[in-house]
C-alpha positions as CSV (number, residue, x, y, z in Angstrom):
1,M,107.8,137.1,100.2
2,T,105.5,134.3,99.1
3,I,106.9,130.8,99.6
4,H,105.5,128.1,97.3
5,V,105.4,124.7,99.1
6,A,104.6,121.4,97.4
7,I,103.2,118.6,99.6
8,S,102.6,115.0,98.7
9,G,100.6,112.3,100.5
10,I,97.3,114.3,100.0
11,N,95.0,111.2,100.1
12,A,92.4,111.4,102.9
13,S,90.8,107.9,103.0
14,D,90.5,105.4,105.9
15,N,94.3,105.3,105.6
16,P,95.0,109.1,105.4
17,G,98.2,110.6,104.3
18,P,99.9,113.4,106.1
19,G,99.7,115.9,103.2
20,V,96.4,117.5,104.0
21,P,97.1,118.1,107.7
22,V,100.6,119.4,106.7
23,A,99.0,121.9,104.3
24,R,96.4,122.8,107.0
25,S,99.3,123.5,109.4
26,L,101.0,125.8,106.9
27,L,97.8,127.7,106.3
28,D,97.9,128.4,110.1
29,S,101.4,129.9,109.7
30,K,102.1,133.6,109.9
31,A,104.2,133.3,106.8
32,D,102.9,134.0,103.3
33,I,102.7,130.4,101.9
34,K,101.0,129.0,98.9
35,T,100.5,125.3,99.0
36,I,100.7,122.9,96.0
37,G,99.4,119.3,96.1
38,L,101.5,116.5,94.6
39,S,99.5,113.3,93.9
40,Y,99.9,109.9,92.3
41,D,96.1,109.3,92.1
42,L,93.3,111.3,90.4
43,H,91.0,110.5,93.3
44,D,93.2,111.8,96.2
45,A,90.9,114.2,98.1
46,G,93.6,116.9,98.3
47,N,93.4,117.4,94.5
48,Y,90.0,119.0,95.0
49,L,90.5,121.0,98.2
50,S,90.8,124.4,96.5
51,S,90.6,126.1,99.9
52,M,93.7,124.3,101.0
53,F,95.8,123.9,97.8
54,D,96.3,126.6,95.2
55,A,97.0,123.9,92.6
56,S,97.5,120.1,92.3
57,F,99.8,118.1,90.0
58,I,99.9,114.4,89.2
59,L,103.4,113.0,89.5
60,P,104.8,109.8,87.8
61,Y,105.2,107.0,90.3
62,P,108.6,106.9,92.1
63,S,109.1,103.3,90.8
64,G,109.6,104.9,87.4
65,G,112.7,106.8,88.6
66,W,113.7,110.4,89.1
67,D,113.7,111.8,85.5
68,G,109.9,112.0,85.3
69,I,109.5,113.5,88.7
70,I,112.2,116.2,88.3
71,A,110.7,117.1,84.9
72,K,107.3,117.7,86.6
73,L,108.9,119.6,89.5
74,R,110.7,121.9,87.0
75,H,107.4,122.5,85.2
76,I,105.7,123.5,88.5
77,K,108.5,125.9,89.4
78,Q,108.4,127.5,86.0
79,T,104.6,127.7,86.0
80,I,103.6,128.9,89.4
81,G,106.8,128.7,91.5
82,L,108.3,126.1,93.8
83,D,110.5,126.8,96.8
84,V,110.1,123.9,99.2
85,I,109.0,120.3,98.9
86,I,107.6,118.3,101.8
87,P,107.4,114.6,100.7
88,C,105.1,112.8,103.0
89,L,105.1,109.2,101.7
90,D,107.6,106.5,102.7
91,A,107.9,105.0,99.2
92,E,109.0,108.3,97.6
93,L,111.5,109.4,100.4
94,P,114.5,107.5,99.1
95,L,114.4,109.4,95.8
96,Y,114.0,112.8,97.4
97,I,116.8,112.0,99.9
98,K,119.1,110.9,97.1
99,Y,118.5,114.0,95.1
100,Q,118.0,116.6,97.8
101,E,121.3,118.3,97.0
102,A,120.5,118.4,93.3
103,L,117.1,120.0,94.1
104,A,118.8,122.6,96.2
105,K,121.0,123.6,93.2
106,E,117.7,124.4,91.4
107,D,116.5,126.5,94.4
108,I,114.1,123.8,95.5
109,Y,114.6,123.1,99.1
110,T,113.8,120.1,101.4
111,F,114.6,119.2,105.0
112,L,115.1,115.5,105.0
113,P,117.3,112.9,106.8
114,T,120.5,111.6,105.2
115,A,120.5,108.3,103.4
116,G,122.3,106.7,106.4
117,Q,119.8,108.1,108.9
118,F,116.9,106.8,106.7
119,K,118.5,103.3,106.5
120,D,119.3,103.0,110.2
121,R,115.6,103.4,111.2
122,T,114.2,100.9,108.7
123,K,112.3,98.0,110.1
124,E,115.1,95.5,109.4
125,N,117.6,97.7,111.3
126,L,115.3,98.9,114.1
127,A,116.4,96.3,116.6
128,Q,120.0,97.6,116.5
129,L,118.9,101.2,116.8
130,A,116.6,100.3,119.8
131,E,119.6,98.6,121.5
132,N,121.7,101.7,120.9
133,L,118.9,103.8,122.5
134,D,118.6,101.4,125.4
135,L,115.0,100.7,124.4
136,H,113.3,97.4,123.9
137,H,112.2,96.0,120.6
138,P,109.8,93.2,119.8
139,K,111.0,90.0,118.2
140,T,110.7,90.5,114.4
141,Q,111.4,88.4,111.4
142,G,111.2,89.2,107.7
143,V,109.7,86.4,105.6
144,I,109.3,85.9,101.9
145,N,107.3,82.6,101.7
146,I,104.8,80.5,103.6
147,E,107.6,78.1,104.9
148,Q,109.5,81.0,106.5
149,L,106.2,82.4,107.8
150,Q,105.5,79.1,109.6
151,Q,109.1,79.1,111.0
152,A,108.5,82.7,112.3
153,L,105.2,81.7,113.9
154,D,106.9,78.7,115.6
155,E,109.6,80.9,117.1
156,I,107.7,84.1,117.9
157,K,104.4,82.4,118.9
158,L,100.9,83.6,118.3
159,P,99.4,86.2,118.4
160,V,101.6,88.2,116.1
161,Y,101.4,91.3,113.9
162,V,101.9,90.8,110.2
163,K,103.3,94.0,108.7
164,G,104.3,95.4,105.3
165,N,107.8,96.8,105.0
166,Y,106.3,100.3,104.2
167,Y,102.6,100.1,105.1
168,E,99.8,98.1,106.8
169,A,99.8,95.9,109.9
170,Y,97.3,93.4,111.0
171,P,97.0,91.2,114.1
172,A,96.9,87.5,113.6
173,Y,95.6,85.1,116.2
174,T,95.8,81.9,114.2
175,K,98.1,80.5,111.5
176,Y,95.4,80.9,108.9
177,E,94.9,84.5,109.7
178,A,98.7,85.1,109.5
179,I,98.8,83.4,106.0
180,G,95.9,85.5,104.8
181,H,97.5,88.7,106.0
182,F,100.9,87.6,104.6
183,T,99.3,87.0,101.1
184,K,97.4,90.2,101.1
185,I,100.4,92.4,102.1
186,A,102.9,90.6,99.8
187,N,100.5,91.0,96.8
188,K,100.2,94.7,97.5
189,W,103.5,95.8,98.8
190,G,106.0,93.0,98.0
191,Y,108.6,91.4,100.2
192,P,109.8,91.0,102.9
193,V,106.6,90.8,105.0
194,L,107.4,91.2,108.7
195,V,106.1,89.0,111.5
196,Q,106.3,90.7,114.9
197,E,105.8,89.8,118.5
198,V,102.8,91.4,120.3
199,V,103.9,93.5,123.2
200,S,101.5,94.5,126.1
201,G,101.2,98.1,127.3
202,E,99.8,101.5,126.2
203,E,100.2,102.5,122.5
204,L,101.9,105.9,122.6
205,N,103.3,107.9,119.7
206,V,105.6,111.0,119.4
207,V,105.8,113.4,116.5
208,G,108.9,115.6,116.4
209,M,111.6,117.1,114.4
210,G,115.4,117.3,114.6
211,D,117.6,120.1,113.3
212,G,120.3,117.7,112.0
213,K,122.7,118.7,114.7
214,G,121.3,116.6,117.6
215,N,118.8,119.2,118.8
216,T,115.1,118.6,119.1
217,V,113.0,121.3,117.4
218,G,109.7,120.2,119.0
219,L,107.9,117.2,120.3
220,V,104.3,116.2,121.0
221,A,103.3,112.8,122.6
222,I,99.9,111.2,122.4
223,K,98.0,108.1,123.5
224,K,95.8,106.4,121.0
225,L,92.3,106.1,122.3
226,T,90.5,104.6,119.3
227,T,91.9,103.4,115.9
228,T,90.6,102.3,112.5
229,S,90.7,98.7,111.3
230,L,94.1,99.6,109.8
231,G,95.4,100.8,113.1
232,K,95.2,104.5,112.2
233,I,94.5,106.9,115.1
234,W,90.9,108.2,115.2
235,N,90.8,109.7,118.7
236,G,93.8,110.6,120.9
237,V,95.0,112.6,123.8
238,T,98.2,114.4,124.6
239,I,100.3,112.9,127.4
240,Q,103.4,113.8,129.3
241,N,105.4,110.6,129.6
242,P,109.0,111.3,130.7
243,A,110.4,108.0,129.6
244,L,108.9,108.3,126.1
245,L,109.9,111.9,125.6
246,A,113.4,111.2,126.8
247,A,113.6,108.3,124.3
248,A,112.6,110.7,121.5
249,K,115.2,113.3,122.5
250,Q,117.9,110.6,122.7
251,F,117.0,109.4,119.2
252,V,117.5,112.8,117.8
253,K,120.7,113.4,119.7
254,L,122.2,110.0,118.9
255,S,121.3,110.0,115.2
256,N,121.6,113.8,114.5
257,W,118.2,113.3,112.9
258,R,117.3,115.8,110.3
259,G,113.7,116.5,109.6
260,P,110.3,115.2,110.9
261,F,109.8,111.8,112.5
262,E,107.2,109.8,114.4
263,L,108.1,107.2,117.0
264,E,105.5,104.4,117.6
265,C,106.0,102.8,120.9
266,I,104.4,100.5,123.5
267,V,105.0,101.8,127.0
268,E,104.4,99.8,130.2
269,D,105.5,101.6,133.4
270,E,108.9,103.0,132.4
271,R,109.6,100.3,129.9
272,V,109.6,101.7,126.3
273,T,109.4,99.3,123.4
274,L,110.2,100.8,120.1
275,I,107.8,99.5,117.4
276,E,108.6,101.8,114.4
277,I,110.2,105.1,113.4
278,N,108.5,106.9,110.5
279,P,110.8,109.3,108.7
280,R,108.1,111.9,108.0
281,F,105.1,113.6,109.5
282,P,102.2,111.4,110.6
283,A,98.7,112.0,109.5
284,W,97.8,113.4,113.0
285,V,100.4,116.2,112.7
286,Y,97.7,118.9,112.8
287,F,96.9,117.8,116.3
288,A,100.3,119.2,117.3
289,T,99.7,122.4,115.3
290,G,96.3,122.8,117.0
291,I,97.9,122.8,120.5
292,G,100.6,125.3,119.5
293,I,103.4,123.1,118.0
294,N,103.5,123.9,114.3
295,L,106.2,121.5,113.1
296,P,105.5,122.0,109.3
297,E,106.0,125.8,109.8
298,Q,109.3,125.1,111.6
299,L,110.3,122.8,108.7
300,I,109.9,125.7,106.2
301,E,112.2,127.8,108.3
302,L,114.8,125.1,108.4
303,A,114.5,124.2,104.7
304,M,115.0,127.9,103.8
305,G,118.1,128.2,106.0
306,R,116.4,130.5,108.5
307,P,116.7,130.5,112.3
308,Y,113.9,128.3,113.5
309,T,111.7,129.0,116.5
310,Q,112.1,126.4,119.3
311,A,108.7,124.9,120.0
312,P,107.3,125.4,123.5
313,D,106.3,122.6,125.8
314,F,102.9,121.1,125.1
315,A,100.0,120.7,127.4
316,A,98.7,117.2,128.4
317,G,95.0,116.4,128.3
318,K,94.2,117.9,124.9
319,L,91.8,115.7,122.9
320,F,92.0,114.9,119.2
321,I,88.8,113.8,117.4
322,R,89.0,112.9,113.7
323,H,85.9,113.2,111.5
324,T,85.0,112.7,107.9
325,S,83.5,115.3,105.5
326,E,82.4,115.7,101.9
327,Q,84.0,118.0,99.4
328,I,81.6,119.0,96.6
329,C,83.1,119.9,93.2
330,D,82.4,119.5,89.5
331,I,83.2,116.5,87.3
332,T,85.2,118.9,85.1
333,D,87.7,119.3,88.0
334,L,88.5,115.6,87.7
335,S,88.5,115.8,83.9
336,Q,91.0,118.7,83.9
337,L,93.3,116.7,86.2
338,A,93.0,113.6,84.1
339,C,93.7,115.3,80.8
340,S,96.4,117.8,81.8
341,G,97.9,116.2,84.9
342,E,97.3,119.5,86.8
343,R,94.5,121.5,88.3
344,H,94.6,125.1,89.4
345,G,92.3,126.6,92.0
346,S,89.6,129.0,91.0
């Protein structure tokens, strides 16, 4: 049986989305899977990766509401088939979470957190969740104007991180740097903008998935070795940190988390400081697949209501190297996507 899986977040810039590595993971699966790219931008690289996506479709922006999106999803299902959707962008997740039961009635399946789970791990609620998990959390304030920004700087003290509520984070060592980052993020992503204390220690991340019943399906932990100017991992290595892995398992157990997640933490000795919880796969998810933990494949099993295969333990000391490449195609590919809103592989 062929399973048609639609995947969003297929951009592959200096701030790459998770969609391309999720598709790559599914192509490594033993199941018969056809992948479909969902995009909001003509120039997303995944739109032109015919070896990875059987077709690509341009969706209306989530800010326009659900009607336009569901109409396009129905078109995809009728045209080429659609069984599972893996949304990979934070901004679209609230809509998919809200309508996941409605999608299931149309035989389009997801495996997502509940609305309550999604809300509990947002940046404004993260301090309480960290306390419940017996983890530390840096001082954080949401600000909506320069006056509040100055008050936050007075209380938290420089240096700080200035962060968008969904995306982007920049270190600020002076008030003027903080104002510049605040203005840039507010203009792009809106309010509130977050001001966060800088915490010392190693930057460690965990990708995992919960089955919705308190059980961890699989986990992989890494240490970032080098990052881009946007803080995105470029090189990393797998690590076995008992305190970090215990925190991830406790998060799944306490919240009954359903679906993929990424914990971003700062760890010093056994002190784990929770920085962020992303309610989706990270862009480095293929690293986990490459060392034998194929979380996207497990998600398909869970979404389809099948018994999932528990992931094995992962090995420490595996190295991840990101690189760039060029995809050569014809200008007619872009024209087809621009005119019809869809492109089918050759």
